C-alpha positions, 0 to 999 in steps of 0.5 A, a space after each residue: 161757393 165753389 168755383 170750377 177752375 179750368 186746367 190751363 194746359 187744356 187750352 192752347 195759346 192759339 185757341 185762346 187767341 182765336 176765342 178772343 178774336 171771336 169775342 171781339 168780332 161778336 161784340 162789335 157786330 152786335 154792339 155789345 161789350 166784349 165782357 157781355 159776350 164772354 159772360 154769354 160764352 161762360 154761361 152757355 159753356 160753348 163758344 160756338 158762334 151760332 149759339 152765342 149769337 142766339 143768346 145775344 138776340 134773346 137778351 136784346 129781345 128782353 130789353 
């Protein structure tokens, strides 16, 4: 299996901190693990809050 590697220079350290803050906020708000939020962001390919929240709700509806 070939893994795609993101160029480390393409994301600034400030953006990485913002994304991590967003992950922690969403995890606490929806009572899920931060790892789950990171996985949803990775699969969706977007860290947009609305898109991630929709995916979290879809996952909760499956339970």
